[in-house]
TIZA-750529 format. One record per atom (N, C-alpha, C, O): residue in three letters; atom name; y negated, x negated, z negated. Coordinates in steps of 0.05 Angstrom, whole numbers, plus 5000, padded with zeros to 4 digits. Atoms other than C-alpha are relative to their C-alpha. Layout:
<recs>
("ala", "CA", (Y, X, Z))
...
</recs>
This chain:
<recs>
("met", "N", (5025, 4986, 4999))
("met", "CA", (4999, 4998, 5001))
("met", "C", (4976, 4985, 4999))
("met", "O", (4955, 4994, 5008))
("thr", "N", (5021, 5015, 5000))
("thr", "CA", (4954, 4944, 4988))
("thr", "C", (4990, 4990, 5030))
("thr", "O", (4966, 4988, 5035))
("ile", "N", (5004, 5009, 4973))
("ile", "CA", (4958, 4921, 5060))
("ile", "C", (4987, 5019, 5017))
("ile", "O", (4971, 5013, 5035))
("tyr", "N", (5011, 4976, 4984))
("tyr", "CA", (4942, 4989, 5087))
("tyr", "C", (4970, 5003, 4989))
("tyr", "O", (4951, 5007, 5005))
("ala", "N", (5028, 4999, 5011))
("ala", "CA", (4879, 4992, 5037))
("ala", "C", (4983, 4980, 5010))
("ala", "O", (4960, 4984, 5014))
("ala", "N", (5018, 5021, 4987))
("ala", "CA", (4856, 4926, 5064))
("ala", "C", (4993, 5003, 5026))
("ala", "O", (4970, 4998, 5034))
("gln", "N", (5005, 4992, 4970))
("gln", "CA", (4863, 4947, 5133))
("gln", "C", (4979, 5019, 5001))
("gln", "O", (4960, 5016, 5016))
("ile", "N", (5023, 4977, 5000))
("ile", "CA", (4822, 5010, 5119))
("ile", "C", (4972, 4990, 4993))
("ile", "O", (4952, 4999, 5003))
("thr", "N", (5025, 5014, 5007))
("thr", "CA", (4770, 4968, 5086))
("thr", "C", (4989, 4987, 5021))
("thr", "O", (4965, 4991, 5026))
("ile", "N", (5009, 5018, 4976))
("ile", "CA", (4764, 4921, 5144))
("ile", "C", (4992, 5019, 5024))
("ile", "O", (4973, 5013, 5038))
("his", "N", (5009, 4977, 4981))
("his", "CA", (4760, 4982, 5191))
("his", "C", (4974, 5011, 4994))
("his", "O", (4957, 5012, 5012))
("his", "N", (5024, 4988, 5006))
("his", "CA", (4706, 5013, 5155))
("his", "C", (4976, 4982, 5001))
("his", "O", (4954, 4989, 5010))
("thr", "N", (5020, 5020, 4997))
("thr", "CA", (4667, 4949, 5150))
("thr", "C", (4993, 4995, 5030))
("thr", "O", (4969, 4993, 5036))
("glu", "N", (5006, 5002, 4972))
("glu", "CA", (4673, 4939, 5225))
("glu", "C", (4990, 5023, 5012))
("glu", "O", (4975, 5020, 5032))
("leu", "N", (5012, 4978, 4991))
("leu", "CA", (4656, 5009, 5239))
("leu", "C", (4972, 5003, 4993))
("leu", "O", (4956, 5010, 5010))
("lys", "N", (5024, 5001, 5008))
("lys", "CA", (4593, 5005, 5199))
("lys", "C", (4983, 4976, 5014))
("lys", "O", (4959, 4979, 5019))
("glu", "N", (5017, 5018, 4984))
("glu", "CA", (4572, 4942, 5236))
("glu", "C", (4997, 5006, 5028))
("glu", "O", (4979, 4996, 5042))
("tyr", "N", (5002, 4989, 4971))
("tyr", "CA", (4586, 4974, 5302))
("tyr", "C", (4976, 5020, 4999))
("tyr", "O", (4957, 5019, 5014))
("arg", "N", (5024, 4978, 5001))
("arg", "CA", (4541, 5034, 5283))
("arg", "C", (4975, 4987, 4997))
("arg", "O", (4957, 4994, 5012))
("arg", "N", (5024, 5015, 5003))
("arg", "CA", (4489, 4989, 5258))
("arg", "C", (4988, 4986, 5027))
("arg", "O", (4965, 4988, 5035))
("thr", "N", (5007, 5014, 4975))
("thr", "CA", (4489, 4948, 5323))
("thr", "C", (4992, 5019, 5021))
("thr", "O", (4973, 5014, 5036))
("arg", "N", (5006, 4980, 4979))
("arg", "CA", (4490, 5012, 5366))
("arg", "C", (4972, 5010, 4994))
("arg", "O", (4957, 5013, 5014))
("lys", "N", (5026, 4992, 5008))
("lys", "CA", (4428, 5034, 5330))
("lys", "C", (4981, 4985, 5005))
("lys", "O", (4961, 4995, 5015))
("arg", "N", (5019, 5019, 4993))
("arg", "CA", (4392, 4972, 5338))
("arg", "C", (4994, 4998, 5029))
("arg", "O", (4971, 4997, 5037))
("ile", "N", (5000, 4999, 4969))
("ile", "CA", (4408, 4972, 5414))
("ile", "C", (4983, 5023, 5007))
("ile", "O", (4964, 5020, 5022))
("gly", "N", (5016, 4978, 4994))
("gly", "CA", (4381, 5043, 5417))
("gly", "C", (4971, 4999, 4995))
("gly", "O", (4954, 5011, 5009))
("gln", "N", (5028, 5002, 5007))
("gln", "CA", (4317, 5022, 5382))
("gln", "C", (4985, 4982, 5018))
("gln", "O", (4961, 4986, 5024))
("ile", "N", (5008, 5018, 4981))
("ile", "CA", (4309, 4963, 5430))
("ile", "C", (4995, 5016, 5023))
("ile", "O", (4972, 5015, 5033))
("gln", "N", (5003, 4986, 4977))
("gln", "CA", (4319, 5009, 5488))
("gln", "C", (4976, 5019, 5002))
("gln", "O", (4961, 5021, 5021))
("arg", "N", (5022, 4983, 5002))
("arg", "CA", (4271, 5060, 5464))
("arg", "C", (4974, 4987, 5002))
("arg", "O", (4956, 4998, 5014))
("his", "N", (5022, 5015, 5001))
("his", "CA", (4221, 5007, 5453))
("his", "C", (4993, 4992, 5029))
("his", "O", (4970, 4995, 5038))
("ile", "N", (5003, 5007, 4973))
("ile", "CA", (4229, 4981, 5522))
("ile", "C", (4989, 5024, 5017))
("ile", "O", (4970, 5020, 5032))
("his", "N", (5005, 4975, 4981))
("his", "CA", (4224, 5051, 5556))
("his", "C", (4972, 5009, 4989))
("his", "O", (4958, 5019, 5006))
("ser", "N", (5023, 4994, 5012))
("ser", "CA", (4161, 5064, 5511))
("ser", "C", (4974, 4980, 5009))
("ser", "O", (4950, 4987, 5007))
("thr", "N", (5024, 5021, 4997))
("thr", "CA", (4121, 5002, 5530))
("thr", "C", (5000, 4991, 5029))
("thr", "O", (4981, 4976, 5035))
("ile", "N", (5006, 5009, 4974))
("ile", "CA", (4134, 4991, 5603))
("ile", "C", (4990, 5022, 5018))
("ile", "O", (4995, 5046, 5012))
("ala", "N", (5015, 4980, 4981))
("ala", "CA", (4097, 5027, 5663))
("ala", "C", (5024, 5021, 5009))
("ala", "O", (5048, 5016, 5009))
("val", "N", (4981, 4978, 4992))
("val", "CA", (4128, 5092, 5686))
("val", "C", (5015, 4994, 5026))
("val", "O", (5038, 5004, 5028))
("his", "N", (4987, 5004, 4977))
("his", "CA", (4146, 5067, 5755))
("his", "C", (5021, 4979, 4994))
("his", "O", (5039, 4976, 5011))
("leu", "N", (4980, 5021, 5005))
("leu", "CA", (4187, 5010, 5723))
("leu", "C", (5024, 5012, 4984))
("leu", "O", (5047, 5002, 4983))
("ile", "N", (4976, 4988, 5014))
("ile", "CA", (4226, 5061, 5680))
("ile", "C", (5017, 5008, 5020))
("ile", "O", (5041, 5004, 5015))
("glu", "N", (4980, 4990, 4980))
("glu", "CA", (4257, 5090, 5743))
("glu", "C", (5015, 4977, 5008))
("glu", "O", (5039, 4980, 5012))
("glu", "N", (4981, 5025, 4991))
("glu", "CA", (4282, 5020, 5763))
("glu", "C", (5020, 4990, 4980))
("glu", "O", (5041, 4977, 4985))
("val", "N", (4983, 5012, 5022))
("val", "CA", (4309, 5006, 5697))
("val", "C", (5019, 5018, 4988))
("val", "O", (5038, 5010, 4975))
("lys", "N", (4980, 4980, 5013))
("lys", "CA", (4343, 5070, 5677))
("lys", "C", (5026, 4999, 5014))
("lys", "O", (5046, 5009, 5003))
("his", "N", (4970, 4996, 4989))
("his", "CA", (4401, 5062, 5724))
("his", "C", (5018, 4977, 4989))
("his", "O", (5041, 4977, 4995))
("tyr", "N", (4984, 5022, 5012))
("tyr", "CA", (4425, 5000, 5685))
("tyr", "C", (5004, 5012, 4971))
("tyr", "O", (4987, 5024, 4958))
("lys", "N", (4991, 4992, 5026))
("lys", "CA", (4464, 5014, 5623))
("lys", "C", (4995, 4982, 4978))
("lys", "O", (4986, 4991, 4956))
("ser", "N", (5002, 5020, 5020))
("ser", "CA", (4460, 4948, 5584))
("ser", "C", (4971, 4992, 4998))
("ser", "O", (4959, 4992, 5019))
("ile", "N", (5025, 5011, 5004))
("ile", "CA", (4394, 4921, 5555))
("ile", "C", (4996, 4973, 5016))
("ile", "O", (4975, 4967, 5027))
("arg", "N", (5007, 5027, 4988))
("arg", "CA", (4407, 4854, 5583))
("arg", "C", (4997, 5002, 5031))
("arg", "O", (4981, 4988, 5043))
("glu", "N", (5007, 4993, 4970))
("glu", "CA", (4411, 4880, 5656))
("glu", "C", (4972, 5013, 5002))
("glu", "O", (4958, 5007, 5021))
("gln", "N", (5028, 4989, 4997))
("gln", "CA", (4347, 4921, 5643))
("gln", "C", (4982, 4976, 4998))
("gln", "O", (4964, 4972, 5015))
("leu", "N", (5019, 5021, 5003))
("leu", "CA", (4313, 4859, 5617))
("leu", "C", (4998, 4980, 5025))
("leu", "O", (4976, 4971, 5032))
("lys", "N", (4997, 5015, 4977))
("lys", "CA", (4337, 4818, 5677))
("lys", "C", (4983, 5010, 5023))
("lys", "O", (4969, 4995, 5037))
("val", "N", (5014, 4986, 4980))
("val", "CA", (4308, 4869, 5725))
("val", "C", (4969, 4999, 4995))
("val", "O", (4953, 4995, 5013))
("leu", "N", (5028, 4999, 5006))
("leu", "CA", (4243, 4874, 5688))
("leu", "C", (4987, 4969, 5003))
("leu", "O", (4965, 4965, 5012))
("thr", "N", (5011, 5028, 4998))
("thr", "CA", (4238, 4795, 5686))
("thr", "C", (4997, 4994, 5031))
("thr", "O", (4978, 4980, 5036))
("arg", "N", (4999, 5006, 4974))
("arg", "CA", (4251, 4791, 5761))
("arg", "C", (4976, 5017, 5012))
("arg", "O", (4964, 5007, 5031))
("arg", "N", (5021, 4982, 4986))
("arg", "CA", (4201, 4847, 5779))
("arg", "C", (4972, 4992, 4989))
("arg", "O", (4952, 4991, 5003))
("cys", "N", (5028, 5008, 5013))
("cys", "CA", (4144, 4824, 5729))
("cys", "C", (4993, 4973, 4996))
("cys", "O", (4970, 4967, 4989))
("ala", "N", (5005, 5026, 5004))
("ala", "CA", (4150, 4752, 5725))
("ala", "C", (4979, 4987, 5019))
("ala", "O", (4979, 4995, 5042))
("gln", "N", (5019, 5014, 4981))
("gln", "CA", (4094, 4708, 5755))
("gln", "C", (5014, 4983, 5020))
("gln", "O", (5035, 4970, 5013))
("ser", "N", (4991, 5022, 4978))
("ser", "CA", (4106, 4667, 5819))
("ser", "C", (4990, 4977, 4993))
("ser", "O", (4972, 4974, 4977))
("ile", "N", (5006, 5029, 5005))
("ile", "CA", (4102, 4596, 5820))
("ile", "C", (4969, 4993, 5007))
("ile", "O", (4954, 4979, 4994))
("thr", "N", (5031, 5002, 4990))
("thr", "CA", (4034, 4602, 5859))
("thr", "C", (4984, 5010, 4976))
("thr", "O", (4967, 4996, 4966))
("asp", "N", (5017, 4990, 5026))
("asp", "CA", (4006, 4644, 5801))
("asp", "C", (4999, 4981, 4979))
("asp", "O", (4978, 4973, 4969))
("arg", "N", (5001, 5019, 5024))
("arg", "CA", (4029, 4597, 5749))
("arg", "C", (4985, 4973, 5007))
("arg", "O", (4975, 4959, 4989))
("lys", "N", (5016, 5022, 4992))
("lys", "CA", (3996, 4541, 5788))
("lys", "C", (4972, 5006, 4996))
("lys", "O", (4958, 4991, 4983))
("tyr", "N", (5027, 4992, 5001))
("tyr", "CA", (3932, 4578, 5795))
("tyr", "C", (4991, 5005, 4969))
("tyr", "O", (4969, 4999, 4961))
("gln", "N", (5008, 4997, 5027))
("gln", "CA", (3932, 4595, 5721))
("gln", "C", (4996, 4975, 4986))
("gln", "O", (4979, 4972, 4968))
("ala", "N", (5003, 5027, 5010))
("ala", "CA", (3945, 4521, 5706))
("ala", "C", (4973, 4988, 5009))
("ala", "O", (4959, 4975, 4993))
("gln", "N", (5026, 5014, 4990))
("gln", "CA", (3885, 4499, 5748))
("gln", "C", (4978, 5013, 4990))
("gln", "O", (4957, 5001, 4987))
("leu", "N", (5024, 4988, 5013))
("leu", "CA", (3840, 4551, 5719))
("leu", "C", (4998, 4992, 4976))
("leu", "O", (4975, 4987, 4968))
("ala", "N", (5000, 5010, 5025))
("ala", "CA", (3859, 4529, 5651))
("ala", "C", (4987, 4972, 4998))
("ala", "O", (4971, 4966, 4981))
("tyr", "N", (5008, 5028, 4999))
("tyr", "CA", (3847, 4457, 5668))
("tyr", "C", (4969, 4999, 5005))
("tyr", "O", (4955, 4984, 4992))
("ser", "N", (5030, 4999, 4990))
("ser", "CA", (3779, 4472, 5701))
("ser", "C", (4983, 5010, 4978))
("ser", "O", (4960, 5001, 4976))
("thr", "N", (5016, 4994, 5022))
("thr", "CA", (3756, 4507, 5641))
("thr", "C", (4998, 4985, 4976))
("thr", "O", (4980, 4990, 4960))
("val", "N", (4998, 5021, 5020))
("val", "CA", (3775, 4452, 5593))
("val", "C", (4986, 4977, 5010))
("val", "O", (4974, 4963, 4994))
("lys", "N", (5013, 5026, 4990))
("lys", "CA", (3747, 4397, 5637))
("lys", "C", (4974, 4999, 4993))
("lys", "O", (4957, 5017, 4996))
("val", "N", (5029, 5004, 5010))
("val", "CA", (3688, 4365, 5609))
("val", "C", (4983, 4982, 5023))
("val", "O", (4992, 4965, 5038))
("phe", "N", (5019, 5014, 4977))
("phe", "CA", (3629, 4341, 5655))
("phe", "C", (4993, 4975, 4989))
("phe", "O", (4982, 4974, 4967))
("his", "N", (5010, 5023, 5007))
("his", "CA", (3617, 4269, 5651))
("his", "C", (4979, 4990, 5020))
("his", "O", (4987, 4982, 5042))
("ser", "N", (5022, 5007, 4981))
("ser", "CA", (3549, 4251, 5684))
("ser", "C", (5004, 4974, 5013))
("ser", "O", (4999, 4972, 5037))
("arg", "N", (4999, 5026, 4988))
("arg", "CA", (3564, 4179, 5695))
("arg", "C", (5025, 4997, 5019))
("arg", "O", (5024, 4981, 5037))
("arg", "N", (4980, 5000, 4979))
("arg", "CA", (3630, 4194, 5732))
("arg", "C", (4999, 5013, 5021))
("arg", "O", (5012, 5008, 5041))
("glu", "N", (5005, 4981, 4978))
("glu", "CA", (3606, 4247, 5773))
("glu", "C", (4979, 4987, 5021))
("glu", "O", (4962, 4971, 5013))
("asn", "N", (5017, 5009, 4981))
("asn", "CA", (3570, 4231, 5837))
("asn", "C", (4977, 5017, 5010))
("asn", "O", (4974, 5021, 5034))
("phe", "N", (5022, 4982, 4994))
("phe", "CA", (3508, 4276, 5831))
("phe", "C", (4976, 4983, 4995))
("phe", "O", (4975, 4966, 4977))
("glu", "N", (5025, 5013, 5002))
("glu", "CA", (3438, 4251, 5842))
("glu", "C", (4981, 5016, 4981))
("glu", "O", (4984, 5040, 4979))
("asp", "N", (5020, 4988, 5017))
("asp", "CA", (3384, 4267, 5793))
("asp", "C", (4975, 5010, 5015))
("asp", "O", (4957, 5021, 5003))
</recs>
C-alpha cells in the first residue's frame, strides 16, 4: 500500500505542476495577444505554441540589417563631439 500511496503523491505533484505551467502559458499567451497590433493577432493565432508565435512575431517585427546600421549611424552622429582643430572649417 505504501508504493501505491507514493505513486499517488507523485501523480498529484506532477498534476499540480502541469496545471501551474498551463496557467502560466495561458497568461503569457493572453499578454501577447493583448499587447500586439490587431493585424498581427490574425497571423499569430494560427500557431498553437507560444514558441512558434514568438518566432513569427520576431520574423515579422524585427529590424532589418539596414535599419540597424542606420540606427547605429544615428546614435554615433549624436554622440560624436565636434573638434574645431580636427575639422576642416574656415573661420
